[in-house]
N, C-alpha and C positions, 0 to 999 in steps of 0.2 A: 043809277050806277055811275060810279066815278070813272073817268078816263084819264089818260096821261097825255100831256102836251109837251112837245120839245120846242122851247122858245129860243130862237137864235138871235144874237145881237153882235154888233161890231164894236170893238174898242179901238180908240185912236189916242196916241200920245206922240205929239209932234209928227215925225215921219213914220213912226211905227204903226202897224195895223195888226190887230189880232181878232180872232173870232172866239166867242164864248157862247154857252147855252145854259139853260136851266130846265130841269124836268119839273113840271107843275102838275099836280093831281087836282082835277077839277071836273065839274059836270059838263061844262061847255067851253068853247073857245073864248067867249066873252068873259066868263068867270076866271079862266086861266090868265087872261091878260090883266084882269083886275088884281089877281094875286101877285103876278109878276110886277106890276106897277107898285103895289104896296111894299114888296120886297126891296125895291130900289128907291122908295120915297117919292114916287111920281104921283102927284095929286090928281091928275086927269088922265086916266088910262086911255081914253079915246085919242089923245094926242100921239100915242105910240106909233100909229099908222101914218102920221104926217111925215112926208119925206125929209123935211129939214129939222125935225125935232131931235134934240140931243139932251142927255142928262149927264151929270158928273158921277163917275164911279171912282172915287179916290182921286188920283191925279190923271186919270183917263177920262176921255169923253166917250160916251156910249150912244149908239143909235140902234133902233129895232131893225131886224132883218126879216124874220118870218116866223110863223108858228105852224106846227104840224102835229096831228094826232099820231101817237105811237102806241105799240103794244108792249107790255112788260112780259119777258119770258126768262126762264132760268138759263144761265150760260151753259152751252153744251161743252165748251172747252174745259171748264173747271168742275165738271160733274154737278152743276147746279148750286155751287156755293156762292155764285155771284149773279147779278141781275143785269140784263141788257135790254135795250129798248129798240124795237124795230118799227119802221114805217110801214 
């Protein structure tokens, strides 16, 4: 059974800092990290958890923050026309 993982990462551009995330559909946390790494062209997914590891995302430098398993549910505010992810 496939699960959903919320992968958070930090983007930096000079003095600016922003937070971003990707929702990854995978069987396990390790598989989700491998898919995330492939998405950004990172050749060694194990390096994501190293504290000083960074990769380029356009003009920004990105670093891994955390990964959490989430559940997919229909949005109650829009009567089920959208999807939200809960921890």
